[in-house]
C-alpha positions, 0 to 999 in steps of 0.5 A: 443723698445715700449714706456715702455721698454725706460723709464724702461731704462731711469729711470736705467740710472738716479741717484734718491733720495730716493723719486725716484726724480732724481738728477741733476748730476751737480758736485756741486750737487753730495756729497763728499765721504770718508767711513770708514769701519771695512771690515773683520771685524766679520760682513759681512755687511760691504761687503755687503754696499760697493757692495752696494756703488759700483755700485751706485758709479757714483752718489758721488763723492768717495774720499776716503775708510778707514779700519778703526780698528779692532782685525785683524791685521795689513793690512786690507785694503787688502780687500778693494783692493779684492772688487775692483778687483771685481768690476773690472770685472764688470767696462765695463758694469757699464761705459755704463750706466755712464761715471762717475763710477770710475776707479777700479785704483782710487778706490785703489788709495784712499784706505787706511788703518786706525788705526790698534789698538782700542784707549785707553784713551784719544781716540788718539793715532797716525796719521795714513795713514786713518786719514791724508786722512779725513784732506787732503779732508777737507782741499781741495778746494772745497766749498761742505761739505764732508760726513763721513760715520762711518761703522767701529772703530771712532779712524782714524775721532777722531785723524783727529779731534784732529791733524787738530780741523780747518776742522771740519765746513767741515765735516758731519759725519753719525755714524753707533754706537750701536755695533762699539760704544761698541768698541771705546768707547773711541775715541766715549768718546773722540769725544763728550767730547772735538767736542760737536759742530761737525755735525753728526748722530749718528744712534744707532738702526735706523740703523736696519730697513735695513733689520729687518721689512717693506715688507719682502713678497716674492721676499723681503724677506732678503734671498729669494732677494738675491737668486732671484735679487742679486746671479748670477747677474754679479760679485759683485752679486756673491761676495755679494751672497758670503759673507752671503746669506741673506740681512744685508746691515747696515752701507748702510742707511748712503748713501741712507741718503745723495743721499736724498732730504734733507740730511742737514736736518735730521729730514725729513727724508727718506731712511736712517732714520729720526732723533731727534735733540741727547739730552745730550749724556748719560754717567755715571761713577761708583766709584764702583761695580754698580748692576743690580739697577744702571739704565744707558741709553742703547748705553751710555758710562759707565765708572768704575772706580777702585781702587785696593789694594796692589802693582801693578805688573810689566806691569799690565794688566787688561780687563773688561769680559763682554757679552762674550767679554773682554774690555781693562782697563787702569791706571790712573796717580794716580794708579786709572783704569778705564773701558769703556763700551756702551752698545748695547741693553736693558739688563742687565748686569754682568761684572768681571774684570780679572787681573793680579793685585790680586787687580782687579782681580776677582771685579764684579758687573753689571747694567741695561740698558734702552731704551732712553726714548719718551720725550727726543726728546723733550730735545735736548742740547743746547751743541750738536747743529748739532748732531741727533739720533734715533728719539725714538717715539715708532710709529717707533720702530721695538721692541728694536731698536728705529727709524728703522721704519723710514728705513723700511717702504720705504723697497720695495723701496730700494731693487727694486732700488738696483736690479736695480741697480746691473742689470748695472754690467751685460753684455747686452742680 
């Protein structure tokens, strides 16, 4: 074997940080990680991100995988078990590279079912297998923080914080917000309202740099990369390609972030993005129907309150119909109805209320959302001392996606590293 080939194999066998710096491999250097994923929902990227996670799983202490809330039913853990079965087919090959790859049985034992429904106000409800697992993991006698990566709903984390606020200091949370925040509004609202001292990265748009912008030429294009470097590379590669023939992996930045050299300082940047201290978390309440002239911050929590005239029918129900989707409304103790929404992009929104309550049904309104102004980064909130979010500097934006260039600038590095890692799943030639 020539020296160049030897060094290439050596590089593949060493875990790399986000600047190509080998991690030590010592137990105290490996992050403790729980992933909460809406796998099995409407988007395919969780499946792809889990393939990525598993081929790098020798670099971390993976302590849990939680199937978080989505409207598909009560047994979404089966999707976790299905991807573990694909991992099992490649396990013997992966094991030749590192003895630290978790066994398939170990992965099955830490796969948990989270909440089956999105939370209503106040943002928490009953304990779940997932929320209890977060609590038990955080309370283990281990000096390392526990990283909780939120790829889907926030309900299990909110429940864990409600049931065991003592765990908060042990947690480091990386939230893929944006569209997920649109669904988990009540859980997010609870976390921001009752736990402002939580250490958290709220990534609402930076994550888009994983698949938008950067070096897209040749084999680094989203479709070409899958065709040339993923499909046919072990069972996991085929599984990845079968999910979708193009790269998305929008949740993966949360994982690559913690492999960097300085995860406790989100301002320094790396494959998982560069962030700024958060300003006061935007929340707007309308007590009457807003119009397009009413402006809110994109990704804000928007609360619409209606006090309908007339008697409510038995088993009254109402939903906010917006962006071709429906979001349940909830009656308050005073008879007012509350609707929560979080706009995921900058545009003018219109809505109507659908209800069996005649005083609610047919109510309409709208508002305009705008991306945070760059100067907001100069106003970190004392109320949220450990809260970080997308850097709104114009030079880091990919179109509307603020902060995305802090990831896309590394595109060639992180994709080539993933391609090299995935080759571990193949049988030796």
